[in-house]
C-alpha positions as CSV (number, residue, x, y, z in Angstrom):
1,M,-38.5,1.3,-22.7
2,N,-39.2,2.9,-26.0
3,N,-37.1,1.2,-28.7
4,S,-36.7,4.4,-30.7
5,I,-35.9,7.2,-28.3
6,L,-34.2,6.7,-24.9
7,N,-35.6,8.9,-22.1
8,Y,-32.1,9.9,-20.9
9,K,-33.6,12.5,-18.5
10,E,-34.8,9.8,-16.2
11,I,-32.0,7.3,-16.7
12,L,-28.9,9.4,-16.7
13,V,-29.5,10.8,-13.3
14,R,-27.6,9.9,-10.1
15,E,-26.8,11.5,-6.7
16,P,-23.4,13.3,-6.6
17,F,-20.7,13.0,-4.0
18,Y,-20.6,15.6,-1.2
19,E,-18.4,17.0,1.5
20,I,-19.9,18.5,4.7
21,L,-19.2,22.2,5.4
22,P,-19.0,23.7,8.9
23,A,-21.8,26.2,8.2
24,G,-24.4,25.9,11.1
25,Y,-22.1,24.0,13.4
26,K,-23.9,23.8,16.8
27,A,-25.9,26.9,15.8
28,H,-29.1,25.8,17.6
29,K,-31.1,27.4,20.4
30,T,-30.5,26.4,24.0
31,V,-33.1,24.8,26.2
32,K,-33.5,24.0,29.9
33,R,-33.2,20.4,31.2
34,G,-36.5,18.6,31.0
35,Q,-38.1,21.2,28.6
36,K,-40.1,19.5,25.9
37,V,-39.1,20.7,22.4
38,V,-39.4,19.4,18.9
39,E,-36.2,18.3,17.3
40,P,-35.2,21.0,14.7
41,V,-34.8,20.2,11.1
42,D,-31.0,20.5,10.5
43,R,-29.9,20.0,6.9
44,P,-26.2,20.3,6.7
45,T,-24.6,22.4,4.1
46,M,-22.7,20.3,1.6
47,R,-20.4,21.0,-1.3
48,I,-20.6,18.8,-4.3
49,I,-17.5,16.9,-5.3
50,T,-17.2,15.3,-8.7
51,Q,-15.3,12.3,-9.7
52,A,-13.1,14.6,-11.7
53,D,-12.1,16.2,-8.4
54,F,-11.1,12.8,-7.1
55,L,-8.7,12.4,-10.1
56,R,-7.3,15.9,-9.4
57,M,-6.6,14.8,-5.9
58,Y,-5.1,11.4,-7.0
59,Y,-2.6,12.7,-9.5
60,P,0.1,15.1,-8.1
61,S,-0.1,17.3,-11.2
62,G,-3.7,18.2,-10.3
63,H,-3.1,19.2,-6.7
64,A,-4.2,22.6,-5.4
65,I,-0.5,23.6,-4.7
66,N,0.1,23.6,-8.4
67,D,-2.8,26.1,-9.1
68,P,-1.5,29.7,-9.3
69,T,-5.0,31.0,-8.5
70,I,-5.0,29.3,-5.1
71,Y,-1.3,29.8,-4.3
72,P,-0.2,32.8,-6.4
73,D,3.3,33.4,-7.5
74,I,5.3,36.4,-6.3
75,V,4.7,39.6,-8.2
76,K,7.4,42.3,-8.2
77,F,7.3,45.8,-9.6
78,D,10.4,47.3,-11.2
79,K,10.4,51.1,-10.9
80,E,13.1,51.6,-13.5
81,S,11.3,49.7,-16.3
82,N,7.9,50.4,-14.9
83,K,6.9,46.7,-15.3
84,Y,5.6,43.9,-13.2
85,Y,7.6,40.7,-13.0
86,V,6.3,37.3,-11.9
87,Q,8.6,35.2,-9.8
88,P,7.4,31.5,-9.7
89,I,7.4,30.0,-6.2
90,M,8.5,26.5,-5.3
91,R,5.5,24.1,-5.6
92,T,5.9,20.6,-4.2
93,A,3.2,17.9,-4.6
94,F,3.3,14.4,-3.1
95,A,1.6,11.3,-4.3
96,F,0.2,10.4,-0.9
97,Q,-3.2,9.6,-2.4
98,K,-1.7,7.0,-4.7
99,I,0.1,5.4,-1.8
100,I,-3.0,5.3,0.3
101,A,-5.2,3.9,-2.5
102,T,-2.6,1.2,-3.3
103,K,-2.2,0.1,0.3
104,Q,-5.9,-0.2,0.9
105,T,-6.5,-2.0,-2.4
106,V,-3.8,-4.6,-1.7
107,H,-5.1,-5.4,1.7
108,I,-8.5,-6.3,0.1
109,V,-7.4,-8.1,-3.0
110,G,-4.0,-9.4,-1.9
111,N,-5.5,-12.8,-1.3
112,D,-7.8,-14.7,-3.7
113,M,-11.5,-14.7,-2.9
114,Q,-12.4,-17.5,-0.5
115,F,-15.2,-19.9,-1.2
116,E,-16.8,-22.8,0.7
117,L,-20.0,-24.8,0.7
118,S,-22.7,-23.6,3.0
119,G,-25.9,-25.3,4.3
120,K,-26.6,-28.9,5.3
121,V,-25.9,-31.9,3.0
122,E,-28.3,-34.8,2.9
123,S,-25.8,-37.6,2.2
124,K,-22.2,-38.3,1.4
125,M,-23.0,-38.7,-2.3
126,A,-24.7,-35.3,-2.3
127,E,-21.7,-33.7,-0.6
128,L,-19.4,-35.1,-3.2
129,E,-21.6,-33.8,-6.0
130,K,-21.7,-30.3,-4.4
131,T,-17.9,-30.4,-4.0
132,L,-17.6,-31.1,-7.7
133,D,-20.0,-28.2,-8.4
134,L,-17.9,-25.9,-6.2
135,I,-14.8,-26.9,-8.2
136,T,-16.7,-26.1,-11.4
137,F,-17.7,-22.7,-10.0
138,R,-14.1,-21.9,-9.0
139,Q,-13.0,-22.7,-12.5
140,G,-15.6,-20.4,-13.9
141,W,-14.5,-17.7,-11.5
142,L,-11.0,-18.0,-13.0
143,D,-12.1,-18.4,-16.6
144,M,-14.2,-15.2,-16.4
145,S,-11.1,-13.4,-14.9
146,M,-13.2,-12.3,-11.9
147,E,-10.1,-11.9,-9.7
148,Y,-8.7,-9.3,-12.1
149,N,-12.1,-7.7,-12.5
150,F,-12.6,-7.5,-8.7
151,Y,-9.2,-5.9,-8.4
152,E,-10.1,-3.3,-11.0
153,A,-13.5,-2.6,-9.3
154,V,-11.9,-2.2,-5.8
155,R,-9.2,0.1,-7.3
156,G,-12.0,2.2,-9.0
157,I,-14.0,2.3,-5.7
158,K,-10.9,3.5,-3.7
159,I,-9.9,6.2,-6.2
160,V,-13.2,7.6,-7.7
161,G,-15.9,6.2,-5.4
162,D,-17.7,3.6,-7.5
163,A,-17.4,0.8,-10.0
164,A,-19.4,-1.9,-11.6
165,I,-18.8,-5.4,-13.1
166,V,-21.0,-6.5,-16.0
167,G,-21.4,-10.1,-17.1
168,Y,-22.0,-10.9,-20.8
169,F,-21.6,-13.6,-23.5
170,D,-19.1,-13.1,-26.3
171,Q,-19.7,-14.1,-29.9
172,Q,-18.6,-17.7,-29.3
173,G,-21.1,-18.0,-26.4
174,R,-18.4,-17.9,-23.7
175,A,-19.1,-16.3,-20.3
176,C,-17.2,-13.1,-19.8
177,A,-17.1,-10.1,-17.5
178,R,-15.8,-6.5,-17.6
179,T,-15.2,-3.8,-15.1
180,L,-16.6,-0.3,-15.6
181,S,-15.4,2.8,-13.7
182,Y,-14.7,6.5,-14.1
183,L,-11.0,5.5,-14.3
184,N,-11.9,4.0,-17.7
185,H,-13.9,7.1,-18.8
186,D,-17.3,5.6,-17.9
187,T,-20.0,7.4,-16.0
188,L,-22.3,5.0,-14.2
189,Y,-26.0,5.4,-13.5
190,P,-27.5,2.6,-11.3
191,H,-31.2,2.4,-10.6
192,T,-32.2,-0.1,-7.9
193,N,-35.5,-1.3,-6.3
194,N,-36.2,0.8,-3.2
195,V,-37.4,-2.2,-1.3
196,T,-35.2,-5.2,-2.4
197,G,-32.2,-3.3,-3.5
198,E,-32.1,-5.3,-6.7
199,M,-30.6,-3.7,-9.8
200,E,-33.4,-2.9,-12.2
201,I,-31.8,-0.6,-14.7
202,F,-28.1,0.3,-15.1
203,A,-26.7,2.8,-17.6
204,R,-23.2,3.6,-18.7
205,K,-22.2,6.7,-20.6
206,Y,-18.9,7.3,-22.4
207,F,-17.6,9.5,-25.3
208,D,-15.7,9.1,-28.6
209,I,-12.9,11.6,-28.9
210,D,-11.5,12.9,-32.2
211,E,-7.9,13.6,-33.1
212,E,-8.1,17.1,-31.6
213,G,-9.2,15.8,-28.2
214,K,-12.8,16.9,-28.6
215,F,-15.9,14.8,-27.8
216,T,-17.6,13.8,-31.0
217,T,-20.2,11.2,-30.1
218,E,-21.9,10.4,-26.8
219,F,-22.8,6.8,-26.2
220,V,-25.1,5.2,-23.7
221,E,-25.5,1.5,-22.9
222,V,-28.5,0.5,-20.8
223,W,-29.1,-3.0,-19.2
224,D,-32.5,-4.2,-17.8
225,D,-33.6,-7.7,-16.8
226,K,-33.7,-8.8,-20.5
227,Y,-32.2,-6.4,-23.0
228,L,-29.1,-4.4,-23.7
229,Y,-29.8,-1.1,-25.4
230,R,-27.2,0.9,-27.2
231,A,-27.8,4.5,-28.0
232,K,-25.8,7.5,-29.2
233,R,-26.1,11.2,-30.1
234,G,-23.8,13.7,-31.6
235,V,-22.1,16.3,-29.3
236,A,-22.4,19.9,-30.4
237,N,-19.1,21.7,-30.5
238,S,-19.8,25.2,-31.9
239,A,-21.6,27.8,-29.8
240,T,-24.6,27.9,-32.1
241,S,-25.0,24.2,-32.1
242,K,-24.8,24.1,-28.3
243,I,-27.6,26.7,-28.1
244,L,-29.8,24.7,-30.4
245,Q,-29.0,21.5,-28.5
246,R,-29.9,23.1,-25.2
247,I,-33.3,24.3,-26.6
248,K,-34.1,20.8,-27.9
249,E,-33.2,19.4,-24.4
250,V,-35.4,21.9,-22.6
251,F,-38.5,21.1,-24.8
252,G,-37.8,17.4,-24.8
253,I,-37.1,17.2,-28.6
254,S,-33.6,15.8,-28.4
255,G,-32.7,12.3,-27.3
256,Y,-30.4,9.4,-27.8
257,Q,-31.2,7.3,-30.8
258,I,-31.1,3.6,-30.1
259,Y,-29.1,1.8,-32.8
260,E,-29.0,-1.7,-31.2
261,V,-31.3,-3.7,-29.0
262,K,-30.5,-7.3,-28.1
263,E,-31.1,-9.9,-25.4
264,H,-28.1,-10.1,-23.0
265,G,-28.9,-13.7,-22.1
266,F,-29.5,-13.3,-18.4
267,D,-32.9,-13.4,-16.6
268,F,-31.8,-10.5,-14.3
269,C,-29.8,-7.3,-14.8
270,P,-26.3,-8.7,-15.1
271,V,-24.5,-5.9,-13.2
272,A,-22.8,-5.8,-9.8
273,Y,-22.4,-2.2,-8.7
274,Y,-20.9,-0.7,-5.6
275,R,-20.7,3.0,-4.5
276,E,-18.7,4.4,-1.6
277,D,-20.8,7.3,-0.4
278,E,-17.9,8.7,1.6
279,G,-16.0,9.2,-1.7
280,A,-12.4,8.4,-2.4
281,C,-10.4,6.5,0.2
282,F,-7.9,9.4,0.7
283,L,-10.6,12.0,1.3
284,P,-10.2,11.9,5.2
285,S,-6.5,12.8,4.7
286,Q,-7.0,15.3,1.9
287,S,-7.0,18.5,4.0
288,T,-3.9,17.3,5.9
289,I,-2.1,16.5,2.6
290,E,-2.8,20.0,1.2
291,T,-1.5,21.6,4.4
292,Y,1.6,19.5,4.3
293,E,2.3,20.3,0.6
294,E,1.8,24.1,1.4
295,A,4.2,23.9,4.4
296,F,6.8,21.9,2.6
297,S,6.6,24.3,-0.4
298,Y,7.3,27.2,1.9
299,F,10.2,25.2,3.4
300,C,11.6,24.7,-0.1
301,E,11.2,28.4,-0.9
302,N,13.1,29.3,2.2
303,N,15.9,26.9,1.3
304,R,16.1,28.3,-2.2
305,A,16.3,31.9,-0.8
306,Y,19.3,30.9,1.3
307,A,20.8,28.2,-0.9
308,F,23.8,30.4,-1.7
309,P,25.8,32.3,1.0
310,I,25.2,36.0,1.2
311,M,28.4,38.1,1.3
312,W,28.7,41.3,3.3
313,S,31.3,44.0,3.3
314,K,32.3,46.8,5.8
315,G,34.3,49.9,5.1
316,D,35.1,52.1,2.1
317,G,36.9,51.2,-1.1
318,V,35.8,47.5,-1.3
319,H,36.2,46.2,-4.9
320,F,35.1,42.7,-6.0
321,N,36.9,41.2,-9.0
322,A,34.7,38.4,-10.5
323,D,35.1,36.0,-13.4
324,E,33.5,37.4,-16.5
325,L,31.8,34.1,-17.5
326,T,30.7,32.6,-14.2
327,G,30.5,35.7,-12.0
328,A,32.5,34.0,-9.3
329,V,34.5,36.3,-7.1
330,K,38.2,35.8,-7.7
331,Y,39.7,38.3,-5.2
332,I,38.7,41.3,-3.2
333,E,40.5,44.7,-2.8
334,I,39.8,46.7,0.4
335,E,41.3,50.2,0.6
336,D,40.0,51.0,4.1
337,T,42.3,49.6,6.8
338,D,39.2,48.8,9.0
339,G,37.3,47.2,6.1
340,Q,36.0,43.6,6.4
341,V,34.3,41.0,4.2
342,G,32.4,37.9,5.2
343,F,29.4,35.6,4.7
344,M,26.1,35.6,6.6
345,D,25.4,32.4,8.6
346,K,22.6,30.3,7.0
347,P,19.5,30.3,9.2
348,E,18.6,27.0,10.7
349,V,15.1,25.5,10.4
350,S,13.3,25.8,13.7
351,A,12.4,22.7,15.8
352,A,8.7,23.8,15.7
353,Y,8.7,23.8,11.9
354,N,10.2,20.3,11.9
355,T,7.6,19.1,14.4
356,Q,4.8,20.5,12.2
357,L,6.1,18.6,9.1
358,K,6.5,15.4,11.1
359,L,3.1,15.6,12.7
360,L,1.4,16.3,9.4
361,Y,3.2,13.4,7.8
362,D,2.2,11.0,10.5
363,M,-1.4,12.1,10.6
364,I,-1.8,11.6,6.8
365,Y,-1.2,7.9,7.2
366,E,-3.1,7.6,10.5
367,Q,-6.2,9.2,9.2
368,S,-6.3,6.9,6.2
369,F,-5.6,3.7,8.3
370,S,-2.4,3.2,6.4
371,V,0.8,1.8,8.0
372,K,4.3,2.8,7.1
373,P,6.5,-0.3,6.8
374,P,8.6,-0.5,10.0
375,E,12.3,-1.0,10.1
376,L,13.1,-4.5,11.3
377,K,16.6,-5.5,12.6
378,S,15.8,-9.2,13.0
379,G,14.4,-12.0,10.9
380,D,10.8,-13.2,10.6
381,L,8.4,-11.9,13.2
382,P,5.6,-14.0,14.8
383,G,2.2,-13.6,13.3
384,V,0.8,-11.7,16.3
385,A,3.5,-9.1,16.1
386,I,2.9,-8.6,12.4
387,K,-0.9,-8.2,13.1
388,L,-0.2,-5.6,15.8
389,L,2.1,-3.6,13.5
390,F,-0.5,-3.5,10.7
391,S,-3.6,-3.5,12.9
392,P,-5.0,-0.2,11.4
393,A,-4.8,-1.5,7.9
394,I,-6.3,-4.9,8.9
395,E,-9.2,-3.2,10.7
396,L,-10.0,-1.1,7.7
397,A,-9.8,-4.1,5.4
398,I,-12.2,-6.1,7.6
399,N,-14.6,-3.2,7.6
400,D,-14.4,-2.9,3.8
401,S,-14.9,-6.6,3.3
402,Q,-18.2,-6.5,5.2
403,K,-19.4,-3.5,3.1
404,L,-18.5,-5.3,-0.1
405,Q,-20.4,-8.5,0.7
406,P,-23.6,-7.6,-1.3
407,F,-21.3,-6.7,-4.3
408,I,-19.6,-10.1,-4.0
409,N,-22.9,-12.0,-3.8
410,Q,-24.0,-10.4,-7.0
411,L,-20.7,-11.4,-8.7
412,I,-21.3,-15.0,-7.6
413,R,-24.8,-14.9,-9.1
414,I,-23.4,-13.7,-12.4
415,V,-20.7,-16.4,-12.5
416,K,-23.2,-19.1,-11.6
417,F,-25.6,-18.2,-14.3
418,A,-23.1,-17.4,-17.1
419,Y,-20.6,-20.2,-16.5
420,G,-23.4,-22.7,-15.7
421,F,-25.0,-21.9,-19.1
422,Q,-21.6,-22.2,-20.9
423,E,-20.9,-25.6,-19.3
424,N,-24.5,-26.9,-19.4
425,C,-24.7,-27.2,-15.6
426,Q,-26.7,-24.1,-14.8
427,A,-29.3,-25.7,-12.6
428,S,-26.7,-27.4,-10.3
429,L,-24.6,-24.2,-10.1
430,M,-27.6,-21.9,-9.4
431,G,-28.8,-24.3,-6.7
432,L,-25.3,-24.3,-5.1
433,N,-25.1,-22.5,-1.7
434,I,-21.7,-20.8,-1.6
435,N,-20.2,-18.8,1.2
436,A,-17.7,-16.3,-0.1
437,W,-15.6,-13.8,1.8
438,I,-12.6,-11.6,1.5
439,E,-9.5,-12.7,3.4
440,P,-7.6,-9.4,4.1
441,Y,-4.0,-9.6,3.1
442,I,-1.7,-9.6,6.1
443,H,2.1,-9.8,5.9
444,Q,2.7,-13.1,7.6
445,N,5.2,-15.8,8.2
446,D,4.3,-18.6,5.8
447,T,6.2,-21.2,7.8
448,E,4.1,-20.4,10.9
449,L,0.9,-20.6,8.8
450,M,1.8,-24.0,7.4
451,T,2.9,-25.3,10.8
452,N,-0.5,-24.3,12.3
453,L,-2.4,-25.9,9.5
454,A,-0.3,-29.1,9.8
455,T,-0.9,-29.2,13.6
456,G,-4.7,-28.8,13.0
457,I,-4.7,-31.7,10.6
458,Q,-2.6,-34.0,12.9
459,N,-4.9,-33.2,15.9
460,E,-7.9,-33.8,13.7
461,F,-9.8,-30.5,14.5
462,I,-9.3,-29.3,10.9
463,S,-9.8,-31.1,7.6
464,R,-7.3,-31.4,4.8
465,Q,-9.7,-29.7,2.5
466,T,-10.1,-26.7,4.8
467,A,-6.3,-26.5,5.2
468,S,-5.8,-26.4,1.5
469,E,-8.4,-23.7,1.2
470,R,-6.6,-21.6,3.9
471,A,-3.3,-22.2,2.2
472,A,-4.5,-20.6,-1.0
473,K,-1.0,-19.4,-1.9
474,Y,0.1,-23.0,-2.5
475,A,-3.2,-24.8,-3.3
476,K,-5.2,-25.0,-6.5
477,N,-9.0,-24.9,-6.9
478,D,-9.3,-28.7,-6.9
479,E,-6.6,-29.3,-4.3
480,A,-8.9,-31.4,-2.1
481,E,-9.7,-33.7,-5.0
482,R,-6.0,-33.9,-5.9
483,V,-5.1,-34.9,-2.3
484,L,-7.9,-37.6,-2.4
485,N,-6.6,-38.9,-5.7
486,E,-3.1,-39.1,-4.4
487,Y,-4.3,-40.9,-1.3
488,V,-6.3,-43.4,-3.3
489,R,-3.3,-44.0,-5.6
490,K,-1.0,-44.4,-2.6
491,K,-3.4,-47.0,-1.1
492,E,-3.6,-48.9,-4.4
493,I,0.2,-48.9,-4.7
494,D,0.5,-50.0,-1.1
495,A,-2.0,-52.8,-1.6
496,R,-0.3,-54.1,-4.7
497,F,3.1,-53.9,-2.9
498,E,1.6,-55.9,0.0
499,L,0.2,-58.6,-2.3
500,E,3.5,-58.9,-4.2
501,K,5.3,-59.1,-0.9
502,Q,3.0,-61.9,0.3
503,R,3.4,-63.8,-3.0
504,N,7.2,-63.6,-2.8
505,E,7.2,-64.7,0.8
506,T,4.9,-67.7,0.0
507,E,7.1,-68.7,-3.0
508,L,10.2,-68.4,-0.8
509,E,8.6,-70.6,1.9
510,I,7.7,-73.3,-0.7
511,R,11.2,-73.3,-2.0
512,K,12.6,-73.7,1.5
513,I,10.3,-76.6,2.2
514,K,11.3,-78.3,-1.0
515,A,14.9,-77.9,-0.3
516,Q,14.6,-79.3,3.2
517,S,12.6,-82.4,2.0
518,A,15.1,-83.0,-0.8
519,M,17.9,-83.1,1.8
520,K,15.9,-85.8,3.8
521,G,15.2,-87.9,0.7
522,Q,11.5,-87.1,0.7
523,D,9.2,-86.0,-2.1
524,V,7.0,-83.2,-1.0
525,N,4.8,-83.6,-4.1
526,T,3.2,-86.8,-2.8
527,G,2.0,-88.1,0.5
528,N,2.7,-84.8,2.2
529,G,6.3,-85.9,2.7
530,R,5.6,-89.6,3.4
531,R,7.8,-92.3,1.6
532,N,6.2,-93.8,-1.6
533,R,4.8,-97.4,-1.3
534,T,4.9,-99.7,-4.4
535,T,1.8,-101.6,-5.8
536,D,1.4,-104.7,-8.0
537,K,-0.1,-104.6,-11.5
538,W,-3.7,-104.8,-10.1
539,G,-3.1,-101.8,-7.8
540,N,-2.7,-103.7,-4.6
541,H,-0.3,-102.4,-2.0
542,E,1.9,-104.8,-0.1
543,G,-0.3,-107.0,2.1
544,E,-3.5,-106.0,0.3
545,N,-6.0,-108.2,-1.7
546,N,-9.0,-107.0,-3.6
547,W,-10.2,-110.2,-5.2
548,S,-13.3,-110.4,-3.1
549,Q,-14.4,-107.0,-4.5
550,W,-13.6,-108.2,-8.0
551,N,-15.6,-111.4,-7.7
552,A,-18.5,-109.5,-6.2
553,T,-18.7,-107.1,-9.1
554,H,-17.9,-109.4,-12.0
């Protein structure tokens, strides 16, 4: 890259999001069976959808039902005043998109990311070392707030279609990460290798806004495998300035002036990016949502028209006397003897209309694989029953977890490199084989889960470490090490207790023997309980004589 002018025409380019249009649907020639023909080139007609359109769908205030150009108000003409009057219609928008996005996001990020060692281990010592490295990696995952960043990324993917997580080092040299998405006013431009899929160049564009809400400066940050480039350019506001800016862009004169170039500290582009080509998660239900909002708005308009009873009168000489302030009818005078006054019956909503609203409501959730919480009249349900109730949401979460796997692998690479550099263990972390996966969140009975894990440990077909990893709600990152330390301490305490017990028992036995010997007049300290024998002054016992030995030696 040129360190003076950034070629934004090549970098700030990406493919937009599309929606398929029905133009050309099955509009191909017919052939006979067995006839050899060349497959026609069929390029579907598509309409571009921007990420701003996704935001309009997401927020109820931006829904199409609130646009008078799409659903116009009622216009009436008054002949007496010769004027047109606009009567606003009832407009009702629902936050279905937010409900769908929240449900799908929670089913992916509701549980912490799962990690385990992968690959063969040469020895027991190597396994222990790798376990310690895995504990270090998990600590780095938490210190870099990757759980929160992953949540922000998934939320951005579900709402606006793409997101990225960037690794960096702060001024103190600590490993950090940040999430970028259109929700945070960032436009993302990834450029990957066509063969390996590796990120080669990644750009982020955002604006500064003045107190009047106008864009003043346009910023661009670009990452490659070594440097971080920061560039900016002023945004033309006046009509003349915009024309001059456009002329400069056409002739290649204008560009982003780079005001900072620095090494980011990684030996690869430190960006994990994911794009959902199908767009926002609620797009399959969008047409049904708009139809539902239109039908419900007509329903509300009909209720408003018949909200108050309509009075009718029959005969001549009917006079209504109403309150001057409120207009409420106080009494009625009827001069005609055959005159009558009454109220019209309020029309009932047809069963077909209710069926339409109910069917649309159910299809909105079904098309988005969302589940409405069922009404339960009993206590906890078995795990299988819960999975069956939420099977559509679980199936979608499993599908999303597989699609997000390359994104997760890049996050692991960023944490290994950055946190390993911070803790001076980069070589061991980079050489660590880690298997990571998303555990879809399922409403479950915790008691049943813990019982199953305990049964597995007792029957010795699951280890305590694996059980602690599965019970992530109750376990910490180093739970296996904590359990081992508690076991070692327990064994040590048990051994000390056993030694103390043996010592006490031995001393008690000695005291018992002494007591028994004292009762028999024996001294247990000499002769193993035998009675003492007296000697003379030369050391001879009774009946002994050692003079022969004395004479032989003297």
